[in-house]
C-alpha positions as CSV (number, residue, x, y, z in Angstrom):
1,M,61.8,106.3,155.5
2,S,61.4,108.6,152.4
3,D,58.1,108.6,150.4
4,D,59.9,106.9,147.4
5,D,60.8,104.2,149.8
6,L,57.3,104.0,151.3
7,S,56.0,103.8,147.6
8,F,58.4,101.4,146.7
9,A,57.5,98.8,149.6
10,M,53.9,99.3,149.0
11,S,54.1,98.6,145.5
12,L,54.8,94.9,146.6
13,F,51.0,94.7,147.6
14,Q,49.5,96.5,145.0
15,R,48.0,95.8,141.5
16,N,46.7,97.6,138.3
17,G,43.2,95.7,138.0
18,L,44.5,92.1,137.7
19,D,48.1,92.9,136.7
20,P,51.1,93.7,138.8
21,V,52.1,97.3,138.9
22,P,54.7,98.5,136.2
23,E,57.4,98.8,139.0
24,M,57.6,95.0,139.1
25,A,58.6,94.6,135.4
26,R,61.1,97.6,135.8
27,L,62.9,95.7,138.8
28,R,62.9,92.5,136.7
29,A,64.7,94.4,134.0
30,E,67.0,96.5,135.9
31,Q,67.4,95.6,139.5
32,P,66.1,91.9,140.0
33,I,67.4,92.0,143.6
34,S,66.6,95.3,145.1
35,R,66.9,96.8,148.7
36,I,63.6,97.8,150.5
37,E,64.6,100.6,153.0
38,L,62.6,100.3,156.2
39,P,62.9,102.5,159.4
40,I,63.5,99.4,161.7
41,G,65.1,96.1,161.4
42,P,67.7,94.3,159.4
43,P,68.2,95.0,155.7
44,V,65.4,93.7,153.7
45,W,65.8,92.3,149.9
46,L,63.2,92.0,147.2
47,A,63.5,89.3,144.4
48,T,61.4,89.7,141.4
49,R,62.8,87.4,138.7
50,Y,61.6,83.6,138.3
51,D,65.0,82.0,138.7
52,D,65.9,83.8,141.7
53,V,62.6,83.3,143.3
54,R,62.9,79.6,142.7
55,A,66.4,79.8,144.1
56,V,65.3,81.4,147.3
57,L,62.2,79.3,148.0
58,G,64.1,76.1,147.1
59,D,66.9,76.6,149.5
60,S,66.1,75.7,153.0
61,K,69.6,75.4,154.3
62,R,70.5,78.9,153.7
63,F,67.1,80.7,154.1
64,S,65.0,80.1,157.3
65,N,61.3,80.3,157.6
66,D,61.6,80.4,161.5
67,F,60.0,83.7,162.6
68,S,62.1,83.6,165.8
69,K,65.2,84.5,163.6
70,L,63.6,88.0,163.2
71,T,65.4,89.9,166.3
72,G,67.3,93.0,166.9
73,S,64.9,95.6,168.3
74,D,61.6,95.8,170.7
75,D,59.4,96.0,167.6
76,L,60.8,93.0,166.0
77,E,60.8,90.9,169.3
78,F,57.2,91.9,169.6
79,L,56.5,90.5,165.9
80,S,58.6,87.3,166.6
81,A,56.5,86.7,169.9
82,M,53.3,86.6,167.7
83,N,54.9,83.8,165.5
84,P,51.8,81.4,164.9
85,G,54.2,78.6,164.1
86,G,52.7,75.7,161.7
87,L,54.4,74.7,158.6
88,G,54.8,78.0,157.2
89,F,57.0,79.4,159.9
90,T,59.0,76.1,160.8
91,D,62.3,74.9,159.8
92,P,63.4,71.3,159.6
93,P,63.7,68.9,161.4
94,D,60.3,70.0,163.1
95,H,59.0,70.9,159.5
96,T,59.8,67.4,158.2
97,R,58.1,65.7,161.1
98,L,54.9,67.9,161.0
99,R,54.6,67.8,157.3
100,R,55.1,64.1,157.3
101,M,52.0,64.0,159.6
102,L,49.8,66.4,157.6
103,T,50.5,65.4,154.1
104,P,48.5,62.1,154.3
105,E,45.4,64.1,154.9
106,F,45.9,66.1,151.7
107,T,46.3,63.2,149.3
108,M,43.5,63.0,146.7
109,R,42.4,59.8,148.1
110,R,41.6,61.4,151.4
111,L,40.3,64.6,149.8
112,R,37.7,62.7,147.8
113,R,35.8,62.2,151.1
114,L,35.1,66.0,151.0
115,T,33.9,65.9,147.5
116,P,30.2,65.4,148.2
117,R,30.2,68.2,151.0
118,I,31.9,70.4,148.7
119,D,29.4,69.7,146.1
120,D,26.5,70.5,148.8
121,I,28.3,73.7,149.6
122,I,28.5,74.9,146.1
123,A,25.0,74.1,145.2
124,Q,23.8,75.9,148.4
125,Q,25.5,79.1,147.7
126,L,24.3,78.9,144.1
127,D,20.7,78.5,145.2
128,L,21.2,81.5,147.5
129,M,22.5,83.7,144.7
130,E,19.5,82.7,142.5
131,T,17.0,83.3,145.6
132,T,18.3,86.5,146.5
133,H,18.5,87.7,142.7
134,K,14.9,86.8,142.2
135,E,13.7,88.4,145.7
136,T,15.5,91.6,145.2
137,G,15.6,92.0,141.3
138,E,19.0,93.5,141.9
139,P,22.5,92.2,141.0
140,V,24.0,90.0,143.7
141,D,27.5,90.2,145.1
142,L,29.7,87.2,143.9
143,V,32.2,87.8,146.6
144,D,29.6,87.8,149.5
145,L,27.5,84.9,148.3
146,F,29.8,82.7,146.4
147,A,33.6,83.3,146.7
148,V,34.0,83.8,150.4
149,P,31.6,81.3,151.9
150,I,32.7,78.2,149.7
151,P,36.1,78.0,151.0
152,S,35.2,79.2,154.4
153,L,32.8,76.4,154.8
154,V,35.2,73.8,153.4
155,I,37.9,74.9,155.9
156,S,35.4,74.9,158.6
157,E,34.3,71.5,157.6
158,L,37.7,70.3,157.5
159,L,38.8,71.6,160.9
160,G,35.3,70.8,162.6
161,V,34.4,74.4,163.3
162,P,30.7,74.3,164.9
163,N,28.1,75.8,162.7
164,P,27.3,78.7,165.1
165,D,31.1,79.9,165.2
166,R,31.5,79.9,161.3
167,G,30.5,83.5,160.8
168,D,33.0,84.8,163.4
169,F,35.8,82.5,162.2
170,Q,35.4,83.9,158.7
171,R,35.7,87.4,159.9
172,L,38.9,86.9,161.9
173,S,40.4,85.2,158.9
174,E,39.7,88.3,156.7
175,A,41.0,90.6,159.2
176,R,44.5,89.3,159.3
177,F,45.3,90.0,155.8
178,D,44.1,93.6,155.7
179,L,47.4,95.8,155.4
180,L,45.3,99.0,155.5
181,G,43.9,98.3,159.0
182,D,46.3,99.1,162.1
183,L,49.2,96.4,162.9
184,Q,47.6,95.7,166.5
185,G,44.5,94.9,165.0
186,C,46.1,92.6,162.5
187,L,48.1,90.9,165.5
188,G,44.9,90.8,167.4
189,A,43.1,89.0,164.7
190,I,45.9,86.5,164.5
191,Q,46.1,85.9,168.3
192,D,42.2,85.4,168.6
193,T,42.2,82.9,165.8
194,L,45.0,81.1,167.5
195,D,43.1,81.1,170.8
196,Y,39.8,79.7,169.0
197,L,41.9,77.0,167.3
198,G,43.6,76.1,170.6
199,G,40.1,75.6,171.8
200,L,39.2,73.1,169.1
201,V,42.6,71.3,169.6
202,A,41.6,70.8,173.3
203,Q,38.1,69.5,172.5
204,Q,39.6,67.0,169.9
205,R,42.2,65.7,172.6
206,K,39.1,64.8,174.7
207,S,37.1,63.3,172.2
208,P,38.6,63.0,168.5
209,D,36.2,62.8,165.7
210,D,36.5,62.5,162.0
211,N,37.7,66.0,161.0
212,L,41.4,66.6,160.3
213,L,42.5,67.6,164.0
214,G,40.8,64.5,165.2
215,M,42.5,62.2,162.8
216,L,46.0,63.8,163.6
217,V,45.1,63.2,167.3
218,R,44.1,59.7,166.9
219,E,47.0,58.8,164.6
220,H,49.8,60.7,166.2
221,G,48.8,61.3,169.9
222,D,51.5,62.5,172.1
223,N,53.9,62.7,169.3
224,I,52.3,66.0,168.3
225,T,51.8,68.8,170.9
226,D,48.6,71.0,171.3
227,E,50.8,74.1,170.1
228,E,51.8,72.3,167.1
229,L,48.3,71.0,166.2
230,T,47.2,74.7,166.7
231,G,49.9,76.1,164.3
232,L,48.9,73.5,161.7
233,A,45.3,74.5,161.8
234,D,46.2,78.0,161.5
235,G,48.5,77.3,158.5
236,I,45.5,75.4,156.9
237,L,43.3,78.5,157.4
238,I,45.9,80.9,156.0
239,G,46.6,78.7,153.0
240,G,42.9,77.7,152.2
241,H,40.4,80.3,153.2
242,E,41.3,83.9,151.9
243,T,43.4,82.7,149.0
244,T,40.9,80.4,147.5
245,A,38.1,83.0,148.0
246,S,40.2,85.7,146.3
247,M,41.0,83.1,143.4
248,L,37.0,82.3,143.1
249,A,36.3,85.8,142.7
250,L,39.1,87.1,140.3
251,G,39.0,83.8,138.2
252,A,35.3,84.4,137.7
253,L,36.0,88.1,136.9
254,H,38.4,87.0,134.2
255,L,36.1,84.2,132.8
256,M,33.3,87.0,132.6
257,T,35.5,89.2,130.6
258,K,36.9,86.7,128.2
259,P,34.1,84.9,126.3
260,E,36.4,82.3,125.0
261,H,37.5,81.0,128.3
262,F,34.0,81.4,129.7
263,A,32.8,79.1,127.0
264,M,35.7,76.5,127.5
265,I,34.7,76.1,131.2
266,R,30.9,76.3,130.8
267,D,30.7,73.8,127.7
268,S,33.0,71.0,128.7
269,D,35.2,69.6,131.6
270,E,38.1,68.9,128.8
271,H,40.3,71.8,129.6
272,I,39.1,72.6,133.2
273,T,42.5,71.6,134.8
274,E,44.3,73.7,132.3
275,V,42.4,76.8,132.8
276,V,42.5,76.6,136.4
277,D,46.3,76.2,136.6
278,E,46.8,79.0,134.2
279,L,44.5,81.3,136.1
280,L,46.4,80.3,139.2
281,R,49.7,81.6,137.5
282,F,48.0,84.7,136.1
283,L,46.3,86.0,139.1
284,T,48.9,84.7,141.8
285,V,46.6,86.0,144.6
286,V,49.3,85.4,147.3
287,Q,51.6,88.2,146.1
288,V,54.5,87.8,148.5
289,A,56.0,84.6,150.0
290,F,56.8,84.4,153.8
291,P,59.8,86.3,154.4
292,R,63.1,84.2,154.3
293,F,65.8,84.9,156.9
294,V,69.2,84.7,155.6
295,L,71.6,82.1,157.6
296,E,75.0,82.9,155.9
297,D,76.7,85.4,153.7
298,M,75.9,85.0,150.0
299,E,75.6,86.3,146.6
300,L,72.2,86.6,145.1
301,G,71.5,88.1,141.9
302,G,74.6,90.2,141.8
303,Q,74.0,91.5,145.3
304,E,75.9,90.8,148.5
305,I,73.6,89.4,151.0
306,K,74.6,89.1,154.7
307,A,73.5,86.6,157.4
308,G,70.8,88.1,159.3
309,D,69.1,89.9,156.2
310,V,65.7,89.3,155.1
311,V,64.7,88.3,151.5
312,L,61.1,89.0,150.3
313,V,60.1,87.2,147.1
314,S,57.4,88.6,144.8
315,L,55.3,85.6,143.5
316,S,53.3,87.9,141.2
317,S,56.1,89.3,139.5
318,A,57.9,85.9,139.0
319,N,55.0,84.4,137.6
320,R,54.8,87.3,135.0
321,D,58.5,87.0,134.2
322,E,59.1,87.7,130.5
323,A,61.7,85.0,130.4
324,L,59.1,82.4,130.8
325,G,57.6,83.0,127.2
326,D,55.9,85.1,125.0
327,D,52.6,87.0,126.0
328,I,53.1,86.2,129.6
329,D,50.7,88.9,130.7
330,T,47.7,87.1,129.1
331,V,46.0,83.9,129.9
332,N,46.8,80.8,127.7
333,P,45.6,77.7,129.3
334,F,48.0,75.8,126.6
335,R,51.1,77.5,127.4
336,E,54.3,75.3,127.9
337,M,56.4,76.7,130.9
338,P,58.0,75.5,134.2
339,S,55.8,75.3,137.4
340,H,54.5,78.4,138.6
341,F,54.6,79.8,142.3
342,A,51.1,80.4,143.1
343,F,51.3,77.7,145.8
344,G,54.9,78.5,146.5
345,Y,57.7,76.3,145.8
346,G,60.1,73.7,147.5
347,L,60.1,72.8,151.2
348,H,57.3,75.2,152.0
349,R,55.2,74.8,149.0
350,C,51.4,74.8,150.2
351,V,50.4,71.4,151.7
352,G,46.9,72.2,150.8
353,A,47.2,72.8,147.1
354,E,45.2,70.0,145.7
355,L,42.2,70.9,148.0
356,G,42.4,74.5,146.4
357,R,42.5,73.1,142.9
358,M,39.9,70.8,143.7
359,E,37.6,73.8,145.2
360,L,38.3,75.6,141.9
361,R,37.8,72.8,139.5
362,M,34.4,72.3,141.1
363,S,33.0,75.7,141.6
364,Y,33.7,77.4,138.3
365,P,32.0,74.9,136.0
366,A,29.0,74.9,138.5
367,L,28.8,78.6,138.7
368,L,28.9,79.0,134.8
369,R,26.6,76.1,134.0
370,R,24.0,77.4,136.6
371,F,24.2,81.0,135.2
372,P,25.4,80.5,131.5
373,N,24.6,84.1,130.9
374,L,26.5,85.4,133.9
375,R,28.1,88.9,133.4
376,L,29.4,91.9,135.4
377,A,26.6,94.2,136.5
378,V,28.9,97.2,136.6
379,P,31.7,98.5,134.4
380,F,35.2,96.8,135.2
381,E,36.5,100.3,135.9
382,D,34.0,100.6,138.9
383,L,35.2,97.7,140.8
384,K,37.3,98.4,144.0
385,F,40.0,96.1,144.4
386,R,42.2,95.7,147.5
387,E,44.6,98.7,147.8
388,L,47.2,96.9,150.2
389,S,47.0,93.3,150.9
390,M,49.2,90.3,151.0
391,V,46.2,88.3,149.4
392,Y,45.1,90.3,146.4
393,G,41.2,90.5,145.8
394,V,38.3,92.5,145.1
395,D,36.0,93.9,147.5
396,K,32.6,93.4,145.7
397,L,31.8,91.8,142.4
398,P,28.1,92.6,141.5
399,V,26.9,90.3,138.8
400,T,23.6,89.4,137.0
401,W,22.7,86.8,134.5
């Protein structure tokens, strides 16, 4: 694998501050379906335009999410064996059956039962920020005290993770997204998480309570296996912890650098929905969707794709496609455009999208109204963003008020 090939592959997971690297815009213009040269495995293709990404994500008949389809070498067989299952890595009819079970738990009616607890969690973290600032007289880290704990505690609440375990649970979730770490460490974190979640499932089988796993056990019993429950729980963790944490931090960063948007959230609830949705598009913290495995020969964007090939789609690139409208690289809460891909699209669109939106719509106003003079405590240029990660984010966000 040449240095150029490696640089191209890495550009999928890199940014310039809050923006995709220029390579993504070049690919959209010149080679929207491009080949990624890897040293092992089947041919891998990258889609960068909005229409091509929509076509891939919306076609579950010709593209599979089943990780067991990734075969062909010892290395790939090893990765296939680490398939966590769950909705994100399952095809119909199993996907249809499992999603039908899970979807009712994420309707707004059921999610409202979490609202008081989310309010408490947000207030608790704001209190901790204020106390820490008063005690130290120093800036506080918005990532450590606000962005990470809120979704971590919400997911722990949803899954019934006991309080003493929540710190370790959070660390495991963070470790699995770090592509700068070694592969074995990443896979080890996945397996440790699955083992832990399997223990939670076993407890709920014995004595189901009011958390999500308990409700699935009570309502579906033997129609859902322990392995399937563990996969669903893992999918909820993947989709709802690190992603929301990154959105909270990067969204707050944008708001602190754009006074007009800051004031829009701080002073009124009128446009919170529009601002949150546009920030989701603009930031697209999940940079690349789960790989799709091609089931039949086809043409995609002028390229001949063969059965057995792998297609990756750049969500961050598609959400910045110039074809979507003018000034697409800016935040405009009132722009008119098709649905964005921050939560994916089609059969595998994130089932917890409404929970994520709810956390953001509650957290941003609470933060800006508690600290109406919130601002960065360091120059923007001094911030350290993740160099190589499926879920983009910032390591620390020192703030003061």
